[in-house]
C-alpha positions in Angstrom: -0.2 0.2 0.1 1.5 3.2 -0.8 2.1 5.7 2.5 0.0 8.6 2.2 1.5 12.1 2.9 0.2 13.4 5.6 -2.0 16.4 5.9 -2.5 18.2 9.1 -5.2 21.0 9.7 -4.3 24.9 10.9 -7.5 26.6 10.4 -10.0 26.8 12.1 -8.5 24.3 14.9 -5.0 22.1 14.9 -5.5 18.7 13.7 -2.6 16.5 13.1 -2.3 13.4 11.0 -5.5 13.7 8.7 -7.1 10.7 7.3 -9.5 10.5 4.0 -12.3 9.6 5.8 -11.9 13.2 8.0 -11.1 14.9 5.1 -14.2 13.7 2.5 -16.5 14.0 5.8 -16.1 18.4 5.4 -16.2 18.0 1.0 -19.6 16.2 0.8 -21.9 19.0 0.6 -23.3 21.1 -2.8 -21.2 23.6 -4.2 -19.8 24.7 -7.6 -16.0 24.5 -6.6 -13.3 25.9 -8.4 -9.9 23.5 -7.8 -6.9 24.5 -8.7 -3.2 24.7 -8.0 -0.3 27.3 -7.8 3.3 28.8 -7.1 3.9 31.3 -4.5 4.5 34.0 -7.0 1.4 32.7 -8.7 2.1 30.8 -11.6 -1.0 28.2 -12.5 1.5 26.2 -14.6 5.2 24.3 -15.2 6.0 23.9 -18.8 2.5 24.6 -19.8 0.7 22.5 -17.7 -0.7 22.3 -14.5 -0.1 18.7 -13.7 3.4 20.5 -13.5 2.9 22.2 -10.2 1.1 19.1 -8.4 2.7 17.4 -5.8 1.7 14.8 -3.5 -0.3 16.5 -0.6 -1.9 18.1 -3.8 -2.6 15.3 -5.9 -4.2 13.4 -2.7 -6.8 16.1 -2.4 -7.6 16.9 -6.2 -9.1 12.8 -5.7 -11.0 12.9 -2.9 -12.2 15.8 -4.4 -13.0 13.8 -6.9 -14.3 11.2 -4.9 -17.3 13.1 -3.4 -18.1 14.8 -6.7 -20.9 13.9 -9.3 -19.4 15.9 -12.1 -16.2 17.0 -13.3 -16.6 20.3 -15.0 -14.0 21.2 -17.9 -13.0 23.7 -20.7 -12.6 21.8 -23.7 -9.0 23.5 -23.9 -7.9 22.5 -20.7 -8.7 18.4 -21.6 -6.8 18.9 -24.5 -3.6 20.8 -23.1 -3.7 18.4 -20.0 -4.1 15.2 -21.5 -7.3 14.0 -20.0 -8.6 10.8 -20.1 -12.0 8.7 -19.5 -13.4 10.5 -16.4 -12.7 7.3 -13.8 -11.8 7.4 -10.5 -9.7 4.8 -8.4 -10.7 1.3 -6.7 -11.1 3.5 -3.2 -13.1 5.6 -4.9 -15.5 3.4 -6.7 -16.0 1.7 -3.4 -16.5 5.0 -1.5 -19.0 6.2 -3.6 -21.3 3.2 -3.7 -21.3 3.0 0.3 -22.7 6.6 -0.2 -25.5 6.2 -3.0 -23.2 7.6 -5.3 -23.1 6.4 -8.9 -18.9 4.8 -9.3 -17.6 7.4 -11.3 -18.3 11.4 -11.7 -19.4 12.4 -15.0 -17.4 14.2 -17.1 -18.8 17.3 -18.4 -17.1 19.2 -21.0 -17.3 22.6 -22.2 -16.6 23.9 -25.8 -17.9 27.0 -27.7 -17.2 25.4 -31.7 -17.6 21.3 -30.1 -14.1 21.4 -31.6 -13.2 17.6 -30.0 -12.4 14.4 -31.0 -14.7 11.6 -30.7 -12.9 8.7 -31.6 -10.9 10.2 -28.2 -10.9 7.8 -24.7 -13.0 10.3 -23.0 -15.9 9.4 -25.3 -14.9 5.8 -26.2 -13.7 4.2 -22.7 -16.2 6.4 -20.4 -17.6 4.5 -17.6 -21.1 7.2 -18.1 -21.6 9.0 -21.4 -20.2 12.9 -20.8 -22.1 16.0 -21.0 -21.0 18.2 -23.8 -22.1 22.0 -23.6 -21.3 23.9 -26.5 -23.1 27.3 -28.1 -25.6 27.4 -31.1 -22.3 27.2 -33.6 -21.2 24.0 -32.3 -24.8 22.3 -32.6 -23.6 21.2 -36.4 -21.5 19.5 -35.1 -23.8 17.4 -32.4 -24.6 14.5 -34.5 -20.8 13.2 -34.0 -21.1 12.6 -30.8 -24.4 10.7 -31.0 -24.2 7.7 -28.5 -20.9 8.8 -27.0 -21.9 11.8 -25.0 -24.9 14.1 -24.2 -25.1 17.6 -26.2 -26.3 20.6 -24.1 -27.1 23.5 -26.1 -26.3 26.9 -24.2 -26.2 30.2 -24.5 -22.8 33.2 -25.2 -21.8 35.4 -22.3 -19.2 36.0 -25.2 -19.0 35.4 -28.9 -18.5 31.6 -29.5 -18.3 31.5 -25.5 -20.8 29.1 -23.6 -22.8 31.1 -20.7 -21.0 29.9 -17.2 -24.1 30.5 -15.3 -26.4 29.1 -18.0 -24.0 25.6 -17.6 -24.4 25.8 -14.0 -28.2 25.8 -13.9 -28.3 23.1 -16.3 -26.6 20.7 -14.5 -28.0 21.6 -11.4 -31.2 20.7 -13.6 -29.9 17.6 -14.1 -29.7 16.5 -10.5 -25.8 17.5 -10.4 -25.5 19.4 -6.9 -21.8 19.1 -6.2 -19.9 20.3 -9.3 -16.4 20.4 -9.6 -14.6 22.5 -11.8 -10.9 22.3 -12.8 -9.9 24.6 -15.3 -9.4 26.5 -17.4 -8.6 30.1 -16.4 -11.1 31.2 -19.3 -14.0 29.1 -18.6 -13.4 30.0 -14.5 -13.2 33.4 -15.1 -16.5 33.4 -17.3 -18.2 31.3 -13.8 -16.9 34.2 -12.1 -18.5 36.8 -13.9 -21.5 35.0 -13.8 -21.3 34.7 -9.9 -21.3 31.0 -9.8 -18.7 30.1 -8.1 -19.5 28.9 -3.7 -15.9 27.8 -2.9 -12.3 28.3 -4.7 -9.9 25.4 -3.4 -6.3 26.6 -4.3 -3.0 24.5 -3.6 -0.2 26.8 -3.1 3.1 24.8 -3.8 6.1 26.5 -2.8 8.3 27.1 -5.5 8.9 30.3 -7.4 8.3 29.5 -11.2 8.4 33.2 -12.8 7.6 32.3 -17.0 4.5 33.7 -18.4 1.8 31.8 -16.3 -1.7 32.6 -16.5 -3.3 33.2 -13.5 -6.1 31.0 -12.7 -9.0 33.0 -14.1 -9.1 35.2 -16.8 -11.2 37.7 -18.4 -13.6 40.9 -17.3 -13.2 42.2 -13.5 -15.4 40.6 -11.5 -14.7 41.2 -7.8 -16.0 39.2 -5.4 -15.3 38.8 -1.2 -14.7 35.7 0.0 -14.3 34.0 3.5 -11.1 32.0 4.6 -12.9 28.4 5.5 -9.7 25.7 6.1 -5.6 25.8 5.7 -4.3 22.5 6.0 -0.5 21.6 5.4 1.6 19.3 4.2 5.5 20.2 4.5 5.6 23.5 3.0 2.6 23.1 1.1 -0.4 25.0 1.9 -4.0 24.1 0.9 -6.7 26.6 1.2 -10.5 27.2 1.4 -12.2 30.1 0.4 -15.8 29.9 0.4 -18.8 32.7 -0.2 -20.3 34.4 3.3 -23.4 32.3 2.4 -22.1 28.8 2.1 -22.0 26.5 4.7 -20.1 27.1 7.5 -18.6 23.8 8.3 -15.0 23.9 8.2 -13.9 21.9 4.8 -10.5 21.1 3.5 -9.2 22.3 0.5 -7.2 20.6 -2.3 -6.4 21.6 -6.2 -5.1 20.4 -9.4 -6.8 21.7 -12.0 -5.8 24.0 -15.0 
């Protein structure tokens, strides 16, 4: 058995050696949660990939975040850049999900204004559950390519060629998905922020200075919103933070992130 990286709680209470069950108990509630990783100087990628920044603690908590979620929501560019495969969780996660009345695997929801995805990709051909594809009216012309492979949903635009984030969130909830994990990318997170659709931000701060030209975790028109600090975890020199809306549940939650 692989030894788990130790994770301790710093806020709101000091705790040592938090177990997966303790962390999971803090996560399993309805929310649209954005999940990202950053260096201490604000870079969100190394060599163009967020996975290059992610350390062992981030990976552990990232897996737990997927364990509790109904749907993993990602923009198509991030799916391609980060090399996403079929949305499957590990055996321990399947066991936990089924014991808690959830489907074995979360649904994969992909946002693509032009629907310029490869229908022969593993994300479709090996999917345990057909993905949901959110696209615009322009992308709808390609919808027939995904017949039998995915559920295509036509959504309005918040800008030319850009899927409306608020409508995506509402459509997922209408389908019964109340635990939504957004893993990127920056432009789509910016659209969700502009729509005031984000309930929580889980942000891992890795202890490196990256410099370079990496983007921030969110991009787009300014949409300031104050958040409250709900949880601080530590694993060595890595911090795992969770910020929540003021009207989100007050139960302290662990935070992690490893999205792009």
